[in-house]
N, C-alpha and C positions, 0 to 999 in steps of 0.2 A: 389670175391673181390669187395668191395663197394667203389664208388667214388662219390664225391659231388662237384658241382660247383655252385656258386651263381652269377648270372649276375648283371650288373649295375642297371637294372630295377627291381631287386628283384626276378626274376624267379629262383627257386631252381631246379637244375637238379641232379637227383640221378640215378646211374646206378649200376647194378651188372652183371658182365660178368660170364656166366655159361659155362664152357669149353666144356661140352658134348652136348650143345644145338644146334639144327639147327634153331630154331625159336627165335623170339624176341617179347616180349610183351611190349607195350609202352602206357602210359596213361597220359593225361592232367588232373590233379586233381585240381579243384578249391575249395578253402576253402569258400564255399558258398552252402547253402541249405535252406530247409524250415525254419530252425531255424532263419535265418537272414532276414526273410520277415515280414513286418507288416501284420496286419489282412487283410487290403485291398489288399495286394499283395500276399496273400497266394496262393501258386501254381505257382508263377512266375518262380521259378528256374526250375521246371519240364517242364513248358511250353517252356522255352528257350531251354531246352535239346531237345525237339521235333523239334523245328524250326531250330536248327543248322544242321540238315540233309536235309533241304529242298532247298538248292541251295545257291551258292555264286556268286560273280562277274565272277569267272572263270569256275565254274562247276555247272551244273544243278543237281538236286537230282538224276537223272538217271546216270549222269556222275560219281557222287560219288560212287554209287552202282557198276557201271561197273568197275571203277578203282580198287576198293578193290577186286572185284571178279576176275579181270584179273591176279592177283598175288596169287590167292587162299587163300586170307586172310579173316579175320573176323573183323568187325567194329561194335562197340556198345557203349552204354552210360547208365548211371544211375544217379539218384538223391537220396540223403538221406537227413536227417535233417541237416547235417553239411557239406556235400561234394557233388560236382557234378563232374562226371568223364566221360571222352571221351577216349576210348581206342581201340587199334587194336592189332592184332597178325598176323605176317607175317614171311616169311623166313628172316633170318638175312640180306641178301643182299638187301632186299627191305625196309630197315629202313628209308632211306632218303625220299622215296615216302610217307611213313606213316606220317612222321613229316610234310612234305609239305601239305598233305591232311588235317591232323588235325589242322594245323595252319590256313589253309584257312577257314575252317568252324568256327574256333574259332574267327577269326578276321574279316571275310568278308561275313558273312551270310547276305542275303538280307532282311529277314523278310517281304517277299511279303505279301500284304494284303489278297490276296486270300488264300495263304498258312496258314496265321494266322487263318482265319475263318475255314478252313478245319481242322486244328489241334485242334481248339477250340472244334469242334464237336467230334473229336476223343477222346479228354481228358474227355469231359462230359460223353461219353459212357464208358470210363475207370472208372470214378467215379461211375457210375451207376452199373457197373459190380462188383465193390467192395461192394457196398451197397447190391447187390443181393447175395453176397457170405459171409454167416455168419462166416465161418472159416477164412476169411480175415478181414471182418469188425470189428470183436471183438477185434483185435489187435490195430486198430485205437481207438476204444472206451476206452480200458483200459488205454492207455497213455493220452487220454483226461482227464480221471479222476485222474490219478496220477499227471499230470502236468497241472492243470486247469489254464486258463488265461495266458498261456505261449506258445510261438511258438513251443516248443517241443511237446505240446499236440495237435497241429494242423496237419491235414493230409498233407502229402507230395504232393499229387495230387491237393490240394486245395479243395474248395467247389464249388458246382454249381454256387453260387452267385459270388464268387471271380473270377472264371474262366470266367464267362459271362461278367464281368466288365473290365477285363484287355484289354488294347488297345496297339497298336504298340508303341506309345510314351512311355508309362509306362514301357513296356518290354525293350525297347532300353535304357532308363534311368537306369533301374536296371542292365542291362548288362554292361553298361559303368562304373557303380560304383563298380561292383563286379569282373568282368573279367579283372583284372589288374595283373601286374607283381608280386606284393608283395603277391597276393593271389593264385598264380599259382605254382604248382609243376609238373615238367615233370619227370616221373619215367619210367625206362626201365630195363628189365632183359632178359638175354639170350645171343644169338650170336651177340655181339656188341663190338664197340670200343668207350670208353667214350668220347674221344676228337671229334670223328665224330659226336656223338650226340650233344655235345656242339656247334660245328660249325654249324650244321643244325638248331639248335634252335636259335642261334644268327642271322643267316640269315633270318629265318622266323619270329621271334618274338622280335628281338632286339629293334624295335621301339615301342613295346607295352608300354603304360604308366605305371609307377611304381604304383601309386595310394596308398591309405591308406590300412592297413590290416583290414580285417573284424573283428569287435568286437562282443562279445557275452554277453548276460545278463543272469546271473544264475537264476534258479527258486527261487522265494522268499520264498517258504514254502515247507516243506516236505509233502507228502501225508497224509491224515487223513483217519481213518477207515470208510469205506462206502460200501454199497451194491447197485448195479445198475442193472436194468433189462430192456432190449429192447425186447418187445413182438413181436414175429413173428411166423407165422404158419409154424413150421418146425417139422420134425420127431425127430431131436436131440435137446438137449440143449448144447450150447457151453459155456464153462466156462473158464474165465481167472481170476486167483488169483495172484495179483502182489504186489510188494513193491518196495521202492527205493533200488537201487543197488549201484554199484561202477562205478567210472569214468574210462576212458581208461587208464589213467596213475596212477591209485591208487596203493599205495604200497602193497595192499592186493589183487591185481587183480588175481594173480595165485591161491590164496586161493579161490577166488570166482569162478574161472573156475573149480576147483576140486569139490567144493561144488555143483555146477550146474550139473557136470557129475554124481555125486552120487545121486542127487535128481531126475533128469529127463532128463539128457542129452544123454542117450543112451538106447539101448534095454535091457541092464542088470541093468539099474538104478532102484532105489527103486519104484518110481511111476509107471514106465512101468510094472514092475513085479507085483505090488500090484493091480493096476487098470485093466490091460489087461490080464496078464498071470494067475494070481490067481483068480480074480473075473469075468473076461470077461465083464467088464462094459464099456470098451472103446476100439475103434479101434485106435484112435489117442490120444496119451497122451505124453507130453514132457514139459520140462522147458527150458528157454533160458535167456541169459543175453543180454541186449541192453545197451551198454556203450557209453557215450558221453564225450565231453572234460572235463566237470566239474561235471557230475552226471551220473546216470544210473538207470536201472530197472532190477529186476529179476521177471519173469512171468512164471506161470504154466498154460498150456492150456490142456483141455480135452473136448471131445465130447461124451456125454452120453445120455441115454434115459431120458425123463422128470421125471419119477418116481424115478430115481436113482441119480438125481443131488445133493440132500442133502447128500446122502451117499458118493458120490465122493468127495464133498467138505470136508467132515469129514475125509476121508482118507488122503487128501492133508494136512489138518491141523495137523493130527497126525504125519505125517512125518516131518513137520516143528518142532513140539514139540519134537520129538525124537532127531532131530539134535541139538536142543537147550539144551537138558538135558543130552545127552550121547555123548561121543566121538565115532567117527567111528572106526571100528576095523582096525588093521594093514593090514589085507588082503584087505578090501574094499578100504582103502586109497591107497595101492599100485596098485590095479587094476585100479583105477581112474587115477593115475599118468601115468601108462603104456598106458592107452587109450589116454590121452592128448599128450603124447610124440609121440606115434605112429601116431596120426592124424597130428601132426606138421611135422614129418619127411616125411610122404606121401605127404603133401601139397608142400614140397620143390621140388618135381619132376616136378611141373608145373611152367613155366615161368610167367603165369598169376598171380599165387599166390605170387611168389617172387616179381613181380612188385608191387602188391597191398601192400605187407608187407613193401616195401621201402617207399611208399607214406604215409601209415598210421603211421609208426614209426616216420617219419618226422613231420607229423601233430600233433600227440599226445604226442610224447616223445622227439622230437628234435634231435634224433639220431637213427641209425639203430642198433638193438640188434643182436649180433651174435647168431647163433643157439645154440652154447654151453652155452651161458648165459641163454637163454630161458629154455633149458633142466635142467640146474642147479637150476634155480628158481622154476621150477615145483618140483624137487626132495626135495627142502628145506621145502616144505609145511608140517606142522605137524597136527596131529589130534586135538590138543588143539586149533590151529589157526582156524581150520574149525568150531569147536564148538563156539569159540568166535565170529566169523563172523556171524554164524547162529543166535546167541543171539542178535547181533546188527541189523540184517535185519528182522528177524521174530518176530516182536513185535505186540501185539494186536492193538495198536493205529495206526499202519502204514499199515495195510493190506487193499487192495482195491479189491473188487470182482465185476466183470462184467459178466453178463450172457445174452445170446441171445437165444431166443427160445419161445416155447408156454408155458409161465408161467404167472400166475396172480400175482398181487401185494400182494395177500394173503400169499405168501411164505415169504415175508419179515420178519415177526415175528419169522419164523421157522429157520432162518439162524443165526447162532451164530459164529462169527469169533474170539471168545476168545480162546487163547491158554491155555492149562492146566498148 
């Protein structure tokens, strides 16, 4: 059973009682992320995420760790381009403790100068780690090329330059502007009582200023066809071939999910079978969707030997072309539907996943979708709808290729992104 309460200061509280659950997962979801940062503040959201675990007026960093450990719970956080989330999982009886703890770090973190400098060094090392990991770095590079000159194309971690420049004052100003009632969703799922959650949140966060809702600016242009190479001495060449995709709330989002499952979303997918199982060209090959509030991307990634990079790109393009020109078979369509429905049903066994679903449904759809509605929407997808979406997404002028590896610029003339 889903319940929703909106407090006077704009905080939205969503809960789902799961009768058979012993645990409860609860998250503070802030509608703020790297997308909402200026170039100078790039990385501020992630920096703040680190600092909120470093001590409050009532609790030291060690106290925070000991308190969650004392109840056998888990406490963590993450930052994306559009959201910052602080979440915990505990036994249902410990829910008031978790709300008090998360509210304390949310409202009363100290931002101690020594801790800021320590975390600055940690984040700089985190950035360097990504730069040294081509299978991670390439995903930053592809979105930079798909969304140039837009915050969606900037790294969530920030850059060495931006992180080195952020000071306590700018971080606190950013926090005060974004961590407000109208930007906050408290979502919980599991062994809980909705009114108890509301009462605890009112006590802990009732005085939080309402503030304005965070606004977003859509990318001005769709991506244009391009080939980009980052030369690094590596044994493999990492390939990302991407295009603009669908937004979180797009009417064709279920079609997109099935298209992705067929293309490269599983070990039985076309690209996994063609590149790994049949040709032995890649260990890692997959496709994924990255959906935002008003736009999205579809990206294929593969790691291959340098002398097979061109061949691998050709295989990917041929699959794009086949999906453009031919409807998928009834058997392939049904298999993809069964896969997605099975994955969804398995995810419902986790209170963490249920809590996440509540929050993201609220952010992107404004309502919680019942499981029956989701399953029915998957079943409605037709082969003709998949072909139509493929024709819309896989177009010559919108394909962006990013490669990282030991390649020279001489390969540029040899790469043809034209679909037949």
